[in-house]
C-alpha atoms as an extended CHARMM CRD file, in Angstrom:
* protein
*
        91  EXT
         1         1  MET       CA             -1.3170000000       -0.9540000000      -16.8480000000  PROA      1               0.0000000000
         2         2  SER       CA             -0.8690000000       -1.2460000000      -13.2570000000  PROA      2               0.0000000000
         3         3  ALA       CA              2.0380000000       -2.9170000000      -10.8630000000  PROA      3               0.0000000000
         4         4  THR       CA              0.6600000000       -6.6180000000      -10.4680000000  PROA      4               0.0000000000
         5         5  ARG       CA              0.6470000000       -7.7560000000       -6.8570000000  PROA      5               0.0000000000
         6         6  ALA       CA              3.5330000000      -10.2590000000       -7.3610000000  PROA      6               0.0000000000
         7         7  GLU       CA              5.5790000000       -6.6430000000       -8.0120000000  PROA      7               0.0000000000
         8         8  PHE       CA              4.4120000000       -5.3140000000       -4.7190000000  PROA      8               0.0000000000
         9         9  ARG       CA              4.4020000000       -7.9250000000       -3.1500000000  PROA      9               0.0000000000
        10        10  ALA       CA              8.5650000000       -8.4030000000       -3.8940000000  PROA      10              0.0000000000
        11        11  ALA       CA              9.0980000000       -4.4550000000       -3.0700000000  PROA      11              0.0000000000
        12        12  PHE       CA              7.5640000000       -4.6680000000        0.8060000000  PROA      12              0.0000000000
        13        13  GLU       CA              9.7580000000       -7.3610000000        1.5600000000  PROA      13              0.0000000000
        14        14  ALA       CA             11.5290000000       -4.9930000000        2.7400000000  PROA      14              0.0000000000
        15        15  PHE       CA              9.6250000000       -4.4160000000        5.9530000000  PROA      15              0.0000000000
        16        16  ALA       CA              8.6360000000       -7.0780000000        8.7880000000  PROA      16              0.0000000000
        17        17  GLY       CA              5.6870000000       -8.7200000000        8.6860000000  PROA      17              0.0000000000
        18        18  SER       CA              4.2460000000      -12.1510000000        8.4140000000  PROA      18              0.0000000000
        19        19  GLU       CA              3.6560000000      -13.4650000000        4.7700000000  PROA      19              0.0000000000
        20        20  SER       CA             -0.3990000000      -13.3480000000        5.3640000000  PROA      20              0.0000000000
        21        21  GLU       CA              0.3080000000       -9.3860000000        6.3900000000  PROA      21              0.0000000000
        22        22  HSD       CA              2.7030000000       -9.2490000000        3.4820000000  PROA      22              0.0000000000
        23        23  ASP       CA              0.0600000000      -10.9400000000        0.9310000000  PROA      23              0.0000000000
        24        24  ALA       CA             -2.5710000000       -8.7850000000        2.2510000000  PROA      24              0.0000000000
        25        25  VAL       CA             -1.0170000000       -5.4810000000        1.7390000000  PROA      25              0.0000000000
        26        26  ALA       CA             -0.2230000000       -6.0860000000       -1.5040000000  PROA      26              0.0000000000
        27        27  ARG       CA             -3.0360000000       -7.2810000000       -2.3420000000  PROA      27              0.0000000000
        28        28  PHE       CA             -4.5370000000       -3.6160000000       -1.5300000000  PROA      28              0.0000000000
        29        29  ALA       CA             -2.2240000000       -1.8550000000       -3.1160000000  PROA      29              0.0000000000
        30        30  ALA       CA             -2.4050000000       -3.8210000000       -6.6470000000  PROA      30              0.0000000000
        31        31  ASP       CA             -5.9200000000       -2.8470000000       -6.0930000000  PROA      31              0.0000000000
        32        32  LEU       CA             -5.4560000000        0.7500000000       -5.3560000000  PROA      32              0.0000000000
        33        33  ALA       CA             -2.7040000000        0.3950000000       -8.4090000000  PROA      33              0.0000000000
        34        34  ALA       CA             -5.6020000000       -0.3820000000      -11.0330000000  PROA      34              0.0000000000
        35        35  SER       CA             -8.0610000000        1.7760000000       -9.7170000000  PROA      35              0.0000000000
        36        36  ARG       CA             -6.0210000000        4.2880000000      -10.6540000000  PROA      36              0.0000000000
        37        37  GLN       CA             -7.6990000000        6.7030000000       -7.5720000000  PROA      37              0.0000000000
        38        38  TYR       CA             -3.7310000000        7.3370000000       -6.2960000000  PROA      38              0.0000000000
        39        39  GLU       CA             -2.4940000000        8.8410000000      -10.0020000000  PROA      39              0.0000000000
        40        40  ALA       CA             -5.4790000000       10.5170000000      -10.6650000000  PROA      40              0.0000000000
        41        41  ASP       CA             -5.2740000000       12.5160000000       -7.1930000000  PROA      41              0.0000000000
        42        42  THR       CA             -1.2240000000       12.5240000000       -7.5050000000  PROA      42              0.0000000000
        43        43  GLY       CA             -0.6390000000       12.9670000000      -10.8040000000  PROA      43              0.0000000000
        44        44  ARG       CA              1.3070000000        9.6370000000      -10.6630000000  PROA      44              0.0000000000
        45        45  PRO       CA              0.7690000000        6.2730000000      -11.0300000000  PROA      45              0.0000000000
        46        46  LEU       CA              1.1580000000        3.5300000000       -7.5990000000  PROA      46              0.0000000000
        47        47  THR       CA              3.9830000000        1.7470000000       -8.7340000000  PROA      47              0.0000000000
        48        48  PRO       CA              5.8480000000       -0.7740000000       -6.0690000000  PROA      48              0.0000000000
        49        49  ALA       CA              8.7230000000        2.0110000000       -5.9300000000  PROA      49              0.0000000000
        50        50  GLU       CA              6.6710000000        4.8010000000       -4.9690000000  PROA      50              0.0000000000
        51        51  ALA       CA              4.4710000000        3.0440000000       -2.7020000000  PROA      51              0.0000000000
        52        52  THR       CA              7.7610000000        1.5370000000       -1.0330000000  PROA      52              0.0000000000
        53        53  GLU       CA              8.9590000000        4.8370000000       -0.5820000000  PROA      53              0.0000000000
        54        54  HSD       CA              6.2480000000        5.9980000000        1.1490000000  PROA      54              0.0000000000
        55        55  LEU       CA              5.7670000000        3.5450000000        3.8460000000  PROA      55              0.0000000000
        56        56  ARG       CA              9.5570000000        4.1840000000        4.1220000000  PROA      56              0.0000000000
        57        57  ASP       CA              8.5340000000        6.9440000000        5.8020000000  PROA      57              0.0000000000
        58        58  ALA       CA              5.9340000000        5.3950000000        8.6360000000  PROA      58              0.0000000000
        59        59  PRO       CA              6.9030000000        5.4340000000       12.1290000000  PROA      59              0.0000000000
        60        60  ASP       CA              5.9210000000        1.8660000000       12.2550000000  PROA      60              0.0000000000
        61        61  GLU       CA              8.3990000000       -1.5470000000       11.8210000000  PROA      61              0.0000000000
        62        62  ARG       CA              5.3320000000       -3.5840000000       10.6110000000  PROA      62              0.0000000000
        63        63  VAL       CA              4.2330000000       -3.5910000000        7.0130000000  PROA      63              0.0000000000
        64        64  ALA       CA              0.1500000000       -3.5860000000        7.4190000000  PROA      64              0.0000000000
        65        65  SER       CA              0.4790000000       -0.7250000000        9.8040000000  PROA      65              0.0000000000
        66        66  ARG       CA              3.4120000000        1.4010000000        7.5490000000  PROA      66              0.0000000000
        67        67  TRP       CA              0.9140000000        0.7730000000        4.6990000000  PROA      67              0.0000000000
        68        68  ASN       CA             -2.3710000000        2.3330000000        7.0650000000  PROA      68              0.0000000000
        69        69  TRP       CA             -0.5390000000        5.0500000000        8.0340000000  PROA      69              0.0000000000
        70        70  TRP       CA              0.0240000000        5.9550000000        4.4520000000  PROA      70              0.0000000000
        71        71  MET       CA             -3.9500000000        4.8240000000        3.4990000000  PROA      71              0.0000000000
        72        72  GLY       CA             -4.0310000000        7.4190000000        6.4650000000  PROA      72              0.0000000000
        73        73  SER       CA             -2.5250000000       10.2190000000        5.2530000000  PROA      73              0.0000000000
        74        74  LEU       CA             -3.5800000000       10.0050000000        1.8450000000  PROA      74              0.0000000000
        75        75  ASP       CA             -7.3660000000        9.8140000000        2.8260000000  PROA      75              0.0000000000
        76        76  LEU       CA             -6.7810000000       13.0790000000        4.5910000000  PROA      76              0.0000000000
        77        77  ALA       CA             -5.7550000000       14.9690000000        1.5300000000  PROA      77              0.0000000000
        78        78  TYR       CA             -7.4530000000       13.1080000000       -0.7540000000  PROA      78              0.0000000000
        79        79  GLY       CA            -10.4140000000       11.5860000000        0.4130000000  PROA      79              0.0000000000
        80        80  GLY       CA            -11.7920000000        7.6170000000        0.0550000000  PROA      80              0.0000000000
        81        81  TYR       CA             -8.7610000000        5.8350000000        0.5660000000  PROA      81              0.0000000000
        82        82  GLY       CA            -10.2900000000        4.1980000000        3.2850000000  PROA      82              0.0000000000
        83        83  GLU       CA            -11.4440000000        0.9520000000        1.2070000000  PROA      83              0.0000000000
        84        84  PHE       CA             -7.4860000000        0.6000000000        1.1760000000  PROA      84              0.0000000000
        85        85  VAL       CA             -6.8350000000        0.2020000000        4.3510000000  PROA      85              0.0000000000
        86        86  VAL       CA             -6.0670000000       -3.4250000000        5.9330000000  PROA      86              0.0000000000
        87        87  ARG       CA             -8.3980000000       -4.2480000000        8.4100000000  PROA      87              0.0000000000
        88        88  ARG       CA             -7.7870000000       -8.8440000000        9.0180000000  PROA      88              0.0000000000
        89        89  TRP       CA             -5.1230000000      -10.9220000000        7.5380000000  PROA      89              0.0000000000
        90        90  ARG       CA             -4.8400000000      -14.7910000000        8.3380000000  PROA      90              0.0000000000
        91        91  ALA       CA             -1.6730000000      -14.8830000000       10.4270000000  PROA      91              0.0000000000
């Protein structure tokens, strides 16, 4: 079973960003977890703790930028993560 959007949303509160930005990133994280693509590629399920640890490594402060940086890294390593990049959110 994958983590829920609410669990990701709570975990990502550690990072700067608007409410709608946090909601968008949490939605993409939950979708990625449900797809099990990350688990197939890395051998580990995508949990809020796992995602938060990777977002901490990102060079930017805002949650969407951190998420997109990580998705770019995964896309370079494995391919197929472009659909999980956050492109827009309501301000």
